[in-house]
N, C-alpha and C positions, 0 to 999 in steps of 0.2 A: 504494500500500500504506500502511496506517495506521502511525503511529509511536507505540509504547507510551509513555505518560507518563514512565516511568523513564528513557527515552532522550531526554528533551527537549533535552538539550544538543547533540544531533546536528543540530538544526534551526537554520537561519539565516534570519530574516525581515529583509530589508534595511531596511524602514521601522519595525521595532520600536524603540520608544524615541523616535520622531520626533514623538510627540504624537497624541492621540486623533483630532484632526481629519484627519490624513493617513493614518491606519490604514485599510486596506481593509475595506469592509463586505460585499463579495462574496467567495465562495470563491476561494482563491488557486490559481494554477497551481503544480504541484509538480515540481521538478527533483530527482531522486534520483541521486546520484553514488556508484557502487560502486567503492571504492578499496582498494588493498592498500598498506600502509605500506612494503613493501620492493619495490614495483614502480616502476621509473624513470619509466614513462609516467604512473602515478598521481601521482607527485611533480610532474611537469611540469604536469598539468592543475590540480592543487590549488594550485600556486604562482600560476597565472594567476587562479584564482578568488579566492584569499585576498588577494593583493596588489593586484589591479587591478579585477576585475569586481565583487566584493561591495562594496568601498568606493565604487565609482562608482555602484552601485545605491542607495547610501545618501545620495548627495550630488547630483551633477549629473544623474543619471538616475533620480531618486527616483520619477518618474512611472511608469517601467517597473518599478522595484523594488517598487512598491506592489502589483504584480499577481502576484508570484511568491515562492515560498519554496524553500529549498534544504535537502536532507536528505543528510547523510553516511551512507552505507551501508558496512558492513564487508564486504570481499570477501576472506576468508581463503583463500589459495591454498597447498595442502599441499606443492606442489613447492618452495616456499620455507619450510623448517621454522621459521624465525624469524617468519614471518607470524603464526602463532598467538601468539607471545610479545608481539610489538609491539601487536597488536590487543587483547590482554588489558590491556596498559598503557593503551591508549586508553579502554577500558571502565572501568578503575579510576579514571582521571581524571574521566570522565563521572560516576561515582558520587560522588566526593569534591567536585568543583567543576565542575558542568555548564557554567557560563559560560566556563570556561577550556579546554573541549574543543577548539575550533577553533585556539586559540593553541598548545596542546600538539601538535596534529596538524601544524601548520606547522613546529614545531621538529623533530618526529620525521621528517618528510619531508626537511627540510634535512640531517639527520644520518643519513639512511637507510643510507648505505654502511657505517656502523659496525655495522649489523645484517645485512649480507649474509653469505652462507654462509662465505666465507673469513675474514671478520672475527671470527666467533665459533665456529668449528668446534672450538676447544680450550677453550671456555668452558663452565662448567656453566650449567644453566638458571637457578638462583638468582643466579648472578653476572650474567647478562644482565638479570634483573629489577632488580638493584641499580643497574645503569647506567641503566635506563629510569626508575627512581624518581628518580634524581639529575637526569636530563634534565627530568622533570616538575616537579621542585622549582625548577630553574634557569629554565625557560621559562614556567611557568604559576603559580609560587608555591604549588604543592601540597605538603602536608607529605610529605617524603620517607619518613619512617618509616611513616606511615599507608598510603601507597601501596604500599610494599614488603610490608607485612603482608597486603594484599589479594592480592598476586601470589605470594608465597613458597610453595613446595611443602614440606611437612613432610619431615624427614630420617629419621623413624622411622615404623614402621607404627602405625595407629590401634589404639585399645583393642580393637576387634573383629578385629584382624589385617589390616585393609584396607591395600592398598598403592597403589591407583590412585585417590586421593582428589581430585585436581585442586586448585584454589585457590578463593578467595572470589568470583571472577568467572567461574568455569567455566559456571554456569547462564546468565549473560548472554551468554557466547560461544556457547553452544548456540542461544540464541534468535536472535541475529543471523545465524548460519549457516543456520538454518531459513528465515529471511526471504529470504535470497538464493536459496536452493534453490527456494522457492515460485514465484519469478518466472523461474527458469531461467537466472540469470546465471552465466556460466562464467569470463570473463576480466575483468581490470581494465585501464584504467578502462572502465566501462560507464555510460552515462547513460540514464535513463528520464525522459521528460517526460509527465506526466499518465497514467502507467501503460503507456506504449508506449516500447519501446526506440528511442532516437534514434541510429541507426547512423551518421548523418552527422557527429555531433559528434567532433571530433578533439582529442587531447591537445595538438596543436600550435597550436590556435586562439589568435589574439590577442584582446585586449579588443574590438577593433572587430568581429571575426567573431562573438564571443559576443553583442554588443549587436544586431547585425544578425539573428542567429538568434532571439533572444528577441523582438525587435520583430515579427518575422514570425510567431512561434509563439504568443505570449500576448496579442497586441493584441486 
């Protein structure tokens, strides 16, 4: 599935920045990873990707990294009410600082228990947004005030009497939800390689298992 340019920060190309001579001239294989910020299994697979796999594809395994790109896909799951709020924060970071999106996502997954049901059941929506804005500021250097302004819900009805106005990233949220629905993804994490669901991929995979899978799949 194509990636709209406005979501460019969701893409990670291991060899990007390594120099023109090493950048691939052939189309890249695409690994799409559908993740929910409040899903423990999503946190597990993201941690492996972020801390070990992606760095290794930029260094000692750059030959393999030159053949593949990774795309973060938002998998909002409504049985986790805070899933919507956390993914809105991710989209807001993407808008303000695309290059910091993966760093913020790592911080949010690390702190995900702070956004589980019991952790915020007595917290207002805007209070949760304030905490997310602070996390973005601390983890990715995003302006806390600007990010909160993208997320905050008005406390009074609009001039036309509207009460269900959403926030500044609502349309982006609708777009990424449509993208997941178009390919029929239901649960997180789900991995799609070159347009086909890779059911064999596990959130428990080690770096070595990922490298073995990629060597077999994108050689």
